[in-house]
Residue frames as a rotation matrix with the C-alpha (Angstrom) as fourth column:
MET 1
0.484 -0.012 -0.875 -94.10
-0.556 -0.777 -0.297 152.31
-0.676 0.630 -0.383 113.05
ILE 2
0.344 -0.408 0.845 -92.85
0.674 0.734 0.080 151.10
-0.654 0.542 0.528 109.68
ALA 3
0.358 -0.280 -0.891 -90.68
-0.673 -0.738 -0.038 152.50
-0.647 0.613 -0.453 106.93
ALA 4
0.277 -0.233 0.932 -89.89
0.490 0.869 0.072 150.77
-0.826 0.437 0.355 103.65
THR 5
0.501 -0.149 -0.853 -88.03
-0.696 -0.654 -0.294 151.56
-0.514 0.741 -0.432 100.46
MET 6
0.970 -0.229 0.085 -86.32
0.230 0.743 -0.629 149.82
0.081 0.629 0.773 97.56
LEU 7
0.393 -0.911 -0.127 -82.58
0.030 -0.125 0.992 149.35
-0.919 -0.393 -0.022 97.92
PRO 8
0.412 -0.293 -0.863 -80.24
-0.883 -0.362 -0.298 150.09
-0.225 0.885 -0.408 94.99
GLY 9
0.129 -0.395 -0.909 -78.77
-0.425 0.806 -0.411 146.62
0.896 0.440 -0.064 95.47
PRO 10
0.529 0.044 -0.847 -77.71
0.577 0.713 0.398 144.18
0.622 -0.699 0.352 98.17
VAL 11
0.537 -0.318 0.781 -76.47
-0.596 -0.799 0.084 145.74
0.597 -0.511 -0.618 101.42
GLY 12
0.391 -0.388 0.835 -73.87
-0.885 0.090 0.456 144.73
-0.252 -0.917 -0.309 103.94
GLY 13
-0.632 -0.775 -0.008 -72.26
-0.738 0.598 0.313 141.99
-0.238 0.204 -0.950 101.88
LEU 14
0.065 0.724 0.687 -75.47
-0.163 0.687 -0.709 140.10
-0.985 -0.066 0.162 101.11
SER 15
-0.909 -0.255 0.329 -75.74
0.252 0.294 0.922 138.37
-0.332 0.921 -0.203 97.76
PRO 16
-0.790 0.599 -0.132 -78.61
-0.553 -0.602 0.576 139.31
0.266 0.528 0.807 95.42
HIS 17
-0.114 0.782 -0.613 -80.69
-0.126 0.601 0.789 136.31
0.986 0.167 0.030 96.44
GLU 18
-0.539 -0.162 -0.826 -80.16
0.721 0.419 -0.553 136.65
0.436 -0.894 -0.109 100.18
GLY 19
0.423 0.669 0.611 -82.47
0.000 -0.675 0.738 138.30
0.906 -0.312 -0.286 102.70
ALA 20
-0.664 -0.652 -0.365 -81.72
0.413 0.087 -0.907 139.27
0.623 -0.753 0.211 106.29
SER 21
0.595 0.774 0.214 -83.39
0.212 -0.409 0.888 140.25
0.775 -0.483 -0.407 109.54
LEU 22
-0.686 -0.726 0.049 -81.92
0.211 -0.263 -0.942 142.24
0.696 -0.636 0.333 112.42
LEU 23
0.400 0.904 -0.153 -83.89
0.315 0.021 0.949 142.06
0.861 -0.428 -0.276 115.66
GLU 24
-0.858 -0.512 -0.041 -83.55
0.216 -0.287 -0.933 144.05
0.466 -0.809 0.357 118.88
PRO 25
-0.369 0.768 -0.524 -86.11
0.874 0.094 -0.477 144.77
-0.317 -0.634 -0.706 121.61
GLY 26
0.197 0.618 -0.761 -88.58
0.294 -0.778 -0.556 147.27
-0.935 -0.114 -0.335 120.18
ARG 27
0.366 -0.089 -0.926 -87.12
-0.772 -0.585 -0.249 147.44
-0.520 0.806 -0.283 116.66
ALA 28
0.144 -0.293 0.945 -86.29
0.377 0.899 0.221 145.29
-0.915 0.325 0.240 113.66
MET 29
-0.019 -0.157 -0.987 -85.04
-0.846 -0.524 0.099 145.53
-0.533 0.837 -0.123 110.09
TRP 30
0.285 0.187 0.940 -85.91
0.260 0.929 -0.264 143.15
-0.922 0.320 0.216 107.25
VAL 31
-0.399 -0.399 -0.825 -84.27
-0.757 -0.363 0.543 142.88
-0.517 0.842 -0.157 103.84
PHE 32
0.380 0.625 0.682 -86.34
0.005 0.736 -0.677 141.06
-0.925 0.260 0.276 101.21
PRO 33
-0.729 -0.659 -0.186 -84.70
-0.225 -0.026 0.974 139.84
-0.647 0.752 -0.130 97.97
PHE 34
0.491 0.871 -0.026 -86.62
-0.284 0.132 -0.950 139.60
-0.824 0.473 0.312 94.69
ALA 35
-0.017 -0.471 0.882 -85.92
0.670 0.649 0.360 137.87
-0.742 0.597 0.305 91.40
ASP 36
0.203 0.231 0.952 -87.13
0.963 -0.222 -0.151 140.67
0.176 0.947 -0.268 89.15
HIS 37
0.572 -0.094 0.815 -86.02
0.012 -0.992 -0.123 143.87
0.820 0.080 -0.566 90.90
PRO 38
-0.481 -0.853 0.202 -83.60
-0.192 -0.122 -0.974 145.07
0.855 -0.507 -0.105 93.60
PRO 39
-0.432 0.300 -0.850 -84.25
0.805 0.553 -0.214 144.12
0.406 -0.777 -0.481 97.25
THR 40
0.241 0.541 0.806 -86.42
-0.115 -0.808 0.578 146.14
0.964 -0.232 -0.132 99.59
VAL 41
-0.815 -0.469 -0.341 -85.90
0.315 0.135 -0.939 147.01
0.486 -0.873 0.038 103.22
LEU 42
0.349 0.920 0.177 -88.56
0.143 -0.239 0.960 147.23
0.926 -0.310 -0.215 105.91
PHE 43
-0.850 -0.508 0.139 -87.90
-0.023 -0.228 -0.973 148.95
0.526 -0.831 0.182 109.24
SER 44
0.325 0.943 -0.075 -90.35
0.164 0.021 0.986 148.38
0.931 -0.333 -0.148 112.11
TYR 45
-0.796 -0.582 -0.165 -90.15
0.283 -0.117 -0.952 149.84
0.535 -0.805 0.258 115.59
ARG 46
0.140 0.841 -0.522 -92.36
0.919 0.087 0.385 150.45
0.369 -0.533 -0.761 118.59
THR 47
-0.788 -0.316 0.529 -93.20
0.134 -0.926 -0.352 153.87
0.601 -0.206 0.772 120.02
ASP 48
-0.477 0.625 -0.618 -95.33
0.824 0.074 -0.561 155.23
-0.305 -0.777 -0.551 122.85
ASP 49
0.006 0.432 -0.902 -96.13
-0.005 -0.902 -0.432 158.43
-1.000 0.007 -0.004 120.90
VAL 50
0.003 0.061 0.998 -97.26
0.906 0.421 -0.029 157.78
-0.422 0.905 -0.054 117.35
ASP 51
0.895 0.432 0.112 -98.13
0.440 -0.810 -0.388 161.44
-0.077 0.397 -0.915 116.70
ALA 52
0.557 -0.752 -0.353 -94.60
-0.342 -0.595 0.727 162.54
-0.757 -0.284 -0.589 117.55
GLU 53
-0.169 -0.649 0.742 -93.21
0.458 0.615 0.642 160.21
-0.873 0.448 0.193 114.88
PHE 54
0.304 0.374 0.876 -94.91
0.952 -0.107 -0.285 162.28
-0.012 0.921 -0.389 112.19
THR 55
0.937 -0.140 -0.320 -92.95
-0.098 -0.985 0.144 165.41
-0.336 -0.104 -0.936 113.10
GLY 56
0.044 -0.980 -0.195 -89.73
-0.618 -0.181 0.765 166.12
-0.785 0.087 -0.613 111.23
ARG 57
-0.083 -0.170 -0.982 -88.28
-0.957 0.289 0.031 164.11
0.278 0.942 -0.187 108.35
PRO 58
0.871 0.491 0.007 -89.31
-0.478 0.843 0.247 160.43
0.115 -0.219 0.969 108.37
ALA 59
0.461 -0.768 -0.445 -85.73
0.213 0.583 -0.784 159.27
0.862 0.266 0.432 107.73
GLU 60
-0.440 -0.616 0.653 -84.57
-0.466 -0.465 -0.753 161.22
0.768 -0.636 -0.083 110.78
ARG 61
0.278 0.633 0.723 -87.30
-0.960 0.158 0.231 159.65
0.032 -0.758 0.651 112.96
VAL 62
0.935 0.041 -0.353 -86.29
-0.092 0.987 -0.129 156.17
0.344 0.153 0.926 111.80
ARG 63
0.057 -0.993 -0.103 -82.60
0.117 0.109 -0.987 156.82
0.991 0.045 0.122 112.35
ALA 64
-0.340 -0.137 0.930 -83.31
-0.810 -0.460 -0.363 158.11
0.477 -0.877 0.045 115.87
ALA 65
0.673 0.667 0.318 -85.34
-0.738 0.585 0.335 154.96
0.037 -0.460 0.887 116.64
TYR 66
0.863 -0.384 -0.327 -82.33
0.273 0.901 -0.337 152.80
0.424 0.202 0.883 115.77
GLY 67
-0.118 -0.896 0.428 -79.84
-0.204 -0.399 -0.894 154.81
0.972 -0.193 -0.135 117.83
PRO 68
0.845 -0.467 -0.260 -78.01
-0.498 -0.865 -0.068 155.93
-0.193 0.187 -0.963 119.78
GLN 69
0.266 -0.788 0.556 -75.55
0.070 0.590 0.804 153.09
-0.962 -0.174 0.212 119.33
PRO 70
-0.399 -0.460 -0.793 -73.41
-0.777 -0.290 0.559 153.09
-0.487 0.839 -0.242 116.16
THR 71
0.719 0.695 -0.020 -74.93
-0.576 0.579 -0.578 151.05
-0.390 0.427 0.816 113.38
GLY 72
-0.064 -0.683 0.728 -73.29
0.218 0.702 0.678 148.10
-0.974 0.202 0.104 111.75
ARG 73
-0.894 -0.393 -0.216 -72.56
-0.119 -0.257 0.959 148.00
-0.433 0.883 0.183 108.04
ARG 74
-0.708 0.646 0.285 -75.86
0.669 0.485 0.563 146.39
0.226 0.589 -0.776 106.99
LEU 75
0.237 0.834 -0.498 -78.14
0.923 -0.353 -0.152 148.64
-0.302 -0.424 -0.854 109.03
GLY 76
-0.172 -0.397 -0.901 -76.07
0.179 -0.912 0.368 151.71
-0.969 -0.098 0.228 108.26
GLU 77
-0.979 -0.199 0.049 -76.30
0.073 -0.115 0.991 151.20
-0.191 0.973 0.127 104.49
ALA 78
-0.358 0.922 0.149 -80.04
0.889 0.287 0.357 150.61
0.287 0.260 -0.922 104.71
LEU 79
0.287 0.438 -0.852 -80.56
0.730 -0.676 -0.102 153.78
-0.620 -0.593 -0.513 106.74
ASP 80
-0.576 -0.566 -0.590 -78.45
0.009 -0.726 0.687 155.78
-0.818 0.390 0.423 104.29
THR 81
-0.877 0.309 0.369 -80.64
0.445 0.228 0.866 154.53
0.183 0.923 -0.337 101.44
LEU 82
0.097 0.963 -0.250 -83.81
0.995 -0.085 0.058 155.56
0.035 -0.254 -0.966 103.25
ASP 83
0.014 -0.161 -0.987 -82.31
0.477 -0.867 0.148 158.98
-0.879 -0.472 0.065 103.98
SER 84
-0.720 -0.384 -0.577 -81.73
-0.286 -0.593 0.752 159.65
-0.632 0.707 0.317 100.26
ALA 85
-0.672 0.470 0.573 -84.77
0.688 0.683 0.246 157.84
-0.275 0.559 -0.782 98.84
ASP 86
-0.902 0.431 -0.032 -87.21
-0.395 -0.792 0.465 159.74
0.176 0.432 0.885 96.64
GLU 87
0.097 0.952 -0.291 -89.93
-0.632 0.285 0.721 157.13
0.769 0.114 0.629 97.16
PHE 88
-0.903 -0.341 -0.261 -90.59
-0.008 0.621 -0.784 155.40
0.429 -0.706 -0.563 100.48
LEU 89
0.256 0.949 -0.182 -93.36
0.182 0.137 0.974 154.32
0.949 -0.283 -0.138 102.85
PHE 90
-0.907 -0.420 -0.042 -93.54
0.113 -0.144 -0.983 155.71
0.407 -0.896 0.178 106.36
ASP 91
-0.020 0.976 0.219 -96.60
-0.492 -0.200 0.847 155.03
0.870 -0.091 0.484 108.48
SER 92
-0.518 -0.001 0.856 -97.99
-0.820 0.286 -0.496 153.70
-0.244 -0.958 -0.149 111.72
VAL 93
-0.785 0.273 -0.556 -99.34
-0.012 0.891 0.454 150.17
0.619 0.363 -0.697 111.88
GLU 94
-0.603 0.668 0.436 -102.91
-0.776 -0.365 -0.514 150.26
-0.184 -0.649 0.738 113.03
GLN 95
-0.898 0.433 -0.074 -105.72
0.408 0.885 0.223 147.74
0.162 0.170 -0.972 113.52
PRO 96
-0.630 0.703 0.330 -109.20
-0.583 -0.708 0.398 149.20
0.513 0.059 0.856 112.93
ARG 97
-0.858 0.477 -0.189 -111.96
0.490 0.653 -0.577 148.21
-0.152 -0.588 -0.794 115.34
MET 98
-0.783 0.618 0.072 -115.38
-0.451 -0.643 0.619 149.06
0.429 0.452 0.782 113.87
ASP 99
-0.549 0.700 0.457 -118.75
-0.420 0.241 -0.875 148.64
-0.723 -0.672 0.162 115.56
ALA 100
0.546 0.680 0.490 -120.21
0.193 0.467 -0.863 147.98
-0.815 0.566 0.124 112.10
TRP 101
-0.520 -0.796 0.310 -118.65
0.443 0.059 0.894 147.52
-0.730 0.603 0.322 108.68
SER 102
-0.672 0.328 0.664 -121.53
0.617 -0.248 0.747 149.05
0.410 0.911 -0.036 106.74
HIS 103
-0.518 0.598 -0.611 -124.00
0.204 -0.607 -0.768 151.91
-0.830 -0.523 0.192 106.96
GLY 104
0.409 0.726 -0.553 -126.81
-0.531 -0.303 -0.791 151.89
-0.743 0.617 0.261 104.43
ARG 105
0.995 -0.033 0.093 -125.28
0.096 0.530 -0.843 151.11
-0.021 0.848 0.530 101.05
VAL 106
0.402 -0.908 0.120 -121.74
-0.730 -0.397 -0.557 152.07
0.553 0.137 -0.822 102.13
VAL 107
0.997 -0.081 -0.016 -119.45
0.077 0.847 0.526 149.22
-0.029 -0.526 0.850 103.20
LEU 108
0.231 -0.971 0.056 -115.83
-0.966 -0.222 0.136 148.88
-0.119 -0.085 -0.989 104.35
VAL 109
0.992 0.025 -0.125 -114.01
-0.049 0.981 -0.186 145.76
0.118 0.191 0.975 103.17
GLY 110
0.421 -0.895 -0.149 -110.56
0.497 0.365 -0.787 144.27
0.759 0.258 0.599 103.62
ASP 111
-0.480 -0.781 -0.399 -107.96
0.766 -0.151 -0.625 146.22
0.428 -0.606 0.671 105.56
SER 112
-0.665 0.247 0.705 -110.22
-0.275 -0.958 0.078 149.25
0.695 -0.142 0.705 106.04
ALA 113
0.402 0.910 0.103 -112.65
-0.517 0.133 0.846 147.08
0.756 -0.393 0.524 108.02
TRP 114
0.997 0.078 0.000 -110.50
-0.048 0.618 0.784 144.60
0.062 -0.782 0.620 109.95
CYS 115
0.405 -0.914 0.010 -106.76
-0.436 -0.203 -0.877 144.44
0.804 0.351 -0.481 109.00
PRO 116
0.953 -0.011 -0.304 -105.51
0.251 0.596 0.763 141.78
0.173 -0.803 0.570 111.49
SER 117
0.392 -0.878 -0.274 -101.84
0.337 -0.140 0.931 142.59
-0.856 -0.457 0.241 110.90
LEU 118
0.098 -0.449 -0.888 -99.35
-0.665 -0.694 0.277 144.14
-0.741 0.564 -0.366 108.50
TYR 119
-0.765 -0.525 -0.373 -98.78
-0.632 0.497 0.595 140.82
-0.127 0.690 -0.712 106.72
ALA 120
-0.297 0.698 0.652 -102.27
-0.296 0.582 -0.758 139.30
-0.908 -0.417 0.034 106.97
ALA 121
-0.824 0.049 -0.565 -103.42
-0.565 0.017 0.825 139.48
0.050 0.999 0.014 103.31
MET 122
-0.660 0.613 0.433 -106.90
0.083 0.633 -0.770 138.29
-0.746 -0.472 -0.469 104.29
GLY 123
-0.597 0.436 0.674 -108.50
0.797 0.225 0.560 139.30
0.092 0.872 -0.481 100.99
ILE 124
-0.953 0.191 0.234 -110.68
-0.157 -0.975 0.157 142.24
0.258 0.113 0.960 99.98
SER 125
-0.247 0.967 0.057 -114.20
-0.785 -0.234 0.573 140.91
0.567 0.097 0.818 99.95
ALA 126
-0.961 -0.227 0.156 -114.05
-0.276 0.766 -0.581 137.41
0.012 -0.602 -0.799 101.54
GLY 127
-0.722 0.687 0.077 -117.46
0.682 0.726 -0.089 136.23
-0.117 -0.012 -0.993 100.33
LEU 128
-0.544 0.546 -0.637 -119.24
-0.121 -0.803 -0.584 139.58
-0.830 -0.241 0.503 99.92
ALA 129
-0.658 0.292 -0.694 -120.15
-0.749 -0.162 0.642 138.92
0.075 0.943 0.325 96.28
GLY 130
-0.796 0.344 -0.498 -121.63
0.219 0.931 0.292 135.56
0.564 0.124 -0.817 97.17
MET 131
-0.627 0.578 -0.523 -123.74
0.615 -0.045 -0.787 137.08
-0.478 -0.815 -0.327 99.95
LEU 132
-0.549 0.428 -0.718 -125.05
-0.538 -0.838 -0.088 139.79
-0.640 0.338 0.690 97.61
HIS 133
-0.734 0.257 -0.629 -126.03
-0.491 0.440 0.752 137.03
0.470 0.861 -0.196 95.17
ARG 134
-0.732 0.437 -0.523 -127.92
0.585 0.797 -0.153 135.20
0.350 -0.418 -0.838 97.92
HIS 135
-0.199 0.667 -0.718 -129.87
0.641 -0.466 -0.610 138.38
-0.741 -0.582 -0.335 98.84
PRO 136
-0.638 -0.069 0.767 -130.98
0.730 -0.371 0.574 139.80
0.245 0.926 0.287 95.45
GLY 137
-0.009 0.645 0.764 -132.43
0.319 -0.722 0.613 143.27
0.948 0.250 -0.199 95.73
ASP 138
0.955 0.293 -0.045 -131.60
0.121 -0.246 0.962 143.58
0.271 -0.924 -0.270 99.45
ILE 139
0.168 -0.972 0.164 -128.16
0.071 -0.154 -0.985 145.15
0.983 0.177 0.043 99.73
ARG 140
-0.060 -0.187 0.981 -128.55
-0.879 -0.455 -0.141 146.13
0.472 -0.871 -0.137 103.37
GLY 141
0.798 0.389 0.461 -129.70
-0.566 0.748 0.348 142.62
-0.209 -0.538 0.817 104.33
ALA 142
0.798 -0.563 -0.214 -126.82
0.288 0.669 -0.685 141.11
0.529 0.485 0.697 102.40
LEU 143
-0.052 -0.860 0.507 -124.31
-0.281 -0.475 -0.834 143.36
0.958 -0.186 -0.216 104.18
ARG 144
0.216 0.190 0.958 -125.74
-0.973 -0.036 0.226 142.52
0.078 -0.981 0.177 107.62
ALA 145
0.968 0.196 0.159 -125.65
-0.209 0.975 0.072 138.79
-0.141 -0.103 0.985 106.87
TRP 146
0.545 -0.835 -0.072 -122.11
0.209 0.218 -0.953 139.02
0.812 0.505 0.294 105.44
GLU 147
-0.154 -0.617 0.772 -120.83
-0.661 -0.516 -0.545 140.82
0.734 -0.594 -0.328 108.55
ALA 148
0.502 0.413 0.760 -122.60
-0.855 0.372 0.362 138.43
-0.133 -0.832 0.539 110.94
GLN 149
0.993 -0.108 -0.043 -120.94
0.094 0.964 -0.250 135.49
0.068 0.244 0.967 109.20
LEU 150
0.414 -0.899 0.142 -117.47
0.366 0.021 -0.930 136.96
0.834 0.437 0.338 108.78
ARG 151
0.410 -0.287 0.866 -116.93
-0.616 -0.787 0.031 139.05
0.672 -0.546 -0.500 111.93
PRO 152
0.907 -0.104 0.409 -116.26
-0.304 0.510 0.804 136.12
-0.292 -0.854 0.431 114.32
HIS 153
0.662 -0.698 0.272 -113.42
0.749 0.602 -0.277 134.97
0.030 0.388 0.921 112.08
MET 154
0.239 -0.579 0.780 -111.92
0.271 -0.731 -0.626 138.44
0.932 0.361 -0.018 111.74
THR 155
0.725 0.049 0.687 -112.19
-0.607 -0.425 0.672 138.97
0.325 -0.904 -0.278 115.52
TYR 156
0.882 -0.429 0.195 -110.12
0.270 0.798 0.538 135.83
-0.387 -0.422 0.820 115.99
TYR 157
0.379 -0.777 0.503 -107.49
0.861 0.097 -0.500 136.92
0.340 0.622 0.705 113.45
GLN 158
0.463 -0.185 0.867 -107.29
-0.178 -0.977 -0.114 140.40
0.869 -0.101 -0.485 114.95
ALA 159
0.868 -0.129 0.480 -106.58
-0.475 0.067 0.877 138.96
-0.145 -0.989 -0.003 118.39
ASP 160
0.700 -0.637 0.322 -104.00
0.619 0.767 0.169 136.61
-0.355 0.081 0.931 116.89
GLY 161
0.441 -0.537 0.719 -102.38
0.532 -0.488 -0.691 139.49
0.722 0.688 0.070 115.04
VAL 162
0.626 -0.192 0.756 -101.89
-0.594 -0.745 0.303 141.42
0.505 -0.639 -0.581 118.30
GLU 163
0.851 -0.264 0.453 -100.53
-0.232 0.585 0.777 138.36
-0.471 -0.767 0.437 120.10
GLN 164
0.544 -0.643 0.539 -98.09
0.776 0.630 -0.030 137.54
-0.320 0.434 0.842 117.29
GLY 165
0.981 -0.148 0.123 -96.79
-0.085 -0.909 -0.409 141.09
0.172 0.391 -0.904 116.87
TYR 166
0.497 -0.846 0.195 -93.52
-0.497 -0.093 0.863 140.10
-0.712 -0.526 -0.466 118.53
PHE 167
0.487 -0.300 0.820 -92.82
0.603 0.795 -0.068 137.79
-0.631 0.528 0.568 115.59
PHE 168
0.500 -0.235 0.833 -92.00
0.727 -0.409 -0.551 140.89
0.470 0.882 -0.034 113.50
THR 169
-0.006 -0.488 0.873 -91.09
-0.275 -0.838 -0.471 143.48
0.961 -0.243 -0.129 116.16
PRO 170
-0.033 -0.018 -0.999 -90.03
0.714 0.699 -0.036 141.88
0.699 -0.715 -0.010 119.45
ASP 171
0.801 0.414 0.431 -90.77
-0.015 -0.707 0.707 143.57
0.598 -0.573 -0.560 122.75
ASN 172
0.663 -0.542 0.516 -87.87
-0.667 -0.114 0.736 142.22
-0.340 -0.832 -0.438 124.79
GLN 173
-0.289 -0.916 -0.278 -84.70
-0.956 0.259 0.140 140.14
-0.057 0.306 -0.950 124.62
ARG 174
-0.439 0.202 0.875 -86.56
-0.170 0.938 -0.302 136.89
-0.882 -0.282 -0.378 125.32
GLN 175
0.660 0.743 0.110 -88.69
0.022 0.128 -0.992 137.41
-0.751 0.657 0.068 122.22
VAL 176
0.431 -0.612 -0.663 -85.59
-0.900 -0.342 -0.269 138.24
-0.062 0.713 -0.698 120.20
THR 177
-0.604 -0.693 0.394 -84.09
-0.696 0.700 0.163 134.93
-0.389 -0.175 -0.905 121.28
LEU 178
-0.178 0.628 0.758 -87.25
0.073 0.776 -0.626 132.97
-0.981 -0.057 -0.184 120.50
ARG 179
0.500 0.510 -0.700 -87.77
-0.591 -0.390 -0.707 134.46
-0.633 0.767 0.106 117.04
PRO 180
-0.182 -0.580 -0.794 -84.99
-0.963 0.269 0.025 132.60
0.199 0.769 -0.608 115.18
LEU 181
-0.878 -0.081 0.472 -85.80
-0.252 0.916 -0.311 129.42
-0.407 -0.392 -0.825 117.12
MET 182
0.101 0.980 0.170 -89.40
-0.098 0.180 -0.979 129.64
-0.990 0.082 0.115 115.90
GLY 183
0.431 0.021 -0.902 -88.25
-0.867 -0.267 -0.421 130.27
-0.250 0.964 -0.096 112.34
HIS 184
-0.637 -0.722 -0.271 -85.98
-0.759 0.648 0.056 127.22
0.135 0.241 -0.961 112.50
SER 185
-0.673 0.439 0.595 -88.73
-0.106 0.739 -0.665 125.09
-0.732 -0.511 -0.451 114.04
LEU 186
0.342 0.867 -0.363 -91.13
-0.510 -0.153 -0.846 126.01
-0.789 0.474 0.390 111.26
ARG 187
0.078 -0.372 -0.925 -88.71
-0.976 0.161 -0.147 124.35
0.204 0.914 -0.351 108.82
LEU 188
-0.915 -0.338 0.222 -88.80
-0.387 0.891 -0.238 121.06
-0.118 -0.304 -0.945 110.76
PRO 189
-0.632 0.708 -0.316 -91.68
-0.105 0.326 0.939 118.86
0.768 0.627 -0.132 109.48
VAL 190
-0.197 0.615 -0.764 -93.20
0.818 0.533 0.217 117.66
0.541 -0.582 -0.608 112.77
ILE 191
-0.440 -0.039 -0.897 -92.62
0.733 -0.592 -0.334 120.78
-0.518 -0.805 0.289 114.87
GLY 192
-0.987 0.015 -0.158 -93.41
-0.102 -0.822 0.560 123.09
-0.122 0.569 0.813 111.97
ASN 193
-0.507 0.854 -0.115 -96.77
0.200 0.246 0.948 121.47
0.839 0.458 -0.295 111.34
ALA 194
-0.078 0.475 -0.876 -97.66
0.979 0.203 0.023 121.68
0.189 -0.856 -0.481 115.03
LEU 195
-0.614 -0.243 -0.751 -96.69
0.484 -0.868 -0.114 125.33
-0.624 -0.433 0.650 115.32
ARG 196
-0.954 0.300 0.001 -98.51
-0.170 -0.543 0.822 126.31
0.247 0.784 0.569 112.17
SER 197
-0.278 0.894 -0.350 -101.60
0.576 0.447 0.684 124.53
0.768 -0.012 -0.640 113.48
LEU 198
-0.134 0.183 -0.974 -101.43
0.957 -0.233 -0.175 126.44
-0.259 -0.955 -0.144 116.77
ARG 199
-0.776 -0.267 -0.571 -100.90
0.199 -0.963 0.180 129.79
-0.598 0.026 0.801 115.07
SER 200
-0.905 0.411 -0.110 -103.62
-0.254 -0.314 0.915 129.37
0.342 0.856 0.389 112.45
GLY 201
-0.266 0.858 0.438 -106.38
-0.922 -0.095 -0.375 128.05
-0.281 -0.504 0.817 114.72
SER 202
-0.196 0.265 0.944 -108.43
-0.112 0.950 -0.290 124.92
-0.974 -0.163 -0.157 114.35
ARG 203
-0.918 -0.119 0.378 -109.08
0.319 0.345 0.883 123.19
-0.236 0.931 -0.278 111.05
SER 204
-0.051 0.988 0.148 -112.77
0.976 0.081 -0.203 123.97
-0.213 0.134 -0.968 111.34
ILE 205
0.301 0.101 -0.948 -112.00
0.159 -0.986 -0.055 127.70
-0.940 -0.134 -0.313 111.38
ARG 206
-0.677 -0.625 -0.388 -110.00
-0.318 -0.227 0.920 127.41
-0.664 0.747 -0.046 108.15
GLU 207
-0.761 0.445 0.473 -112.70
0.643 0.620 0.450 125.33
-0.093 0.646 -0.758 106.54
ARG 208
0.275 0.910 -0.309 -115.41
0.820 -0.390 -0.418 127.84
-0.501 -0.138 -0.854 107.45
GLU 209
-0.065 -0.397 -0.916 -113.19
-0.168 -0.900 0.402 130.64
-0.984 0.180 -0.008 106.12
ARG 210
-0.949 -0.309 0.062 -112.97
-0.012 0.230 0.973 128.88
-0.315 0.923 -0.222 102.75
ASP 211
-0.346 0.904 0.253 -116.73
0.926 0.372 -0.063 128.35
-0.151 0.213 -0.965 102.77
ILE 212
0.342 0.435 -0.833 -117.24
0.383 -0.874 -0.299 132.09
-0.858 -0.217 -0.465 103.27
ALA 213
-0.431 -0.635 -0.642 -114.81
-0.324 -0.555 0.766 132.97
-0.842 0.538 0.033 100.49
HIS 214
-0.998 0.033 -0.045 -116.60
-0.029 0.391 0.920 130.69
0.048 0.920 -0.390 98.02
ALA 215
-0.431 0.902 -0.022 -120.17
0.354 0.147 -0.924 131.34
-0.830 -0.406 -0.383 99.17
GLY 216
0.377 0.693 -0.614 -122.69
-0.375 -0.492 -0.786 131.72
-0.847 0.527 0.074 96.37
């Protein structure tokens, strides 16, 4: 589950340009600073009953997920802001698995078709316009060819999104411990390049992805 809202200003003693992350098994909080508007906060937590989370007030469900221990100053101020917010996001994080992305002339693109993860930003069309150009007058044929070319890549990214879910919402204390170590390692040139290579797949996959995006 996720909940997000804009903060009135920095929380818990943070300066305006500072962000923060609080990680515990099954739940996390992220504060993101911005140059042109106040920071935002993102809560993410795991649940075995998604439907139950949509009963009652969202702020109450989020607060319950981060209890029963007393909150610290930073988390407490963020929860108070969510509780009084007029505008906020509260939703479950889902990954669609479709047998086909199109039916006749109707097509799903972007997150509605594949959505690897909450932070994927894989693009809306990813080469669809180019494929339509290569199949003039045959929309159904273009859609079938587009899906046949793109689906293997999205299948890979979906699997990677599931495997890397702990990066944002850890399952256990071991993952909590590893998360800051991974973040620090990504800032080291040699280790960071190796880890980024492992997480993003082979170079050939990236090259083929760019070819699809610029097809036509």
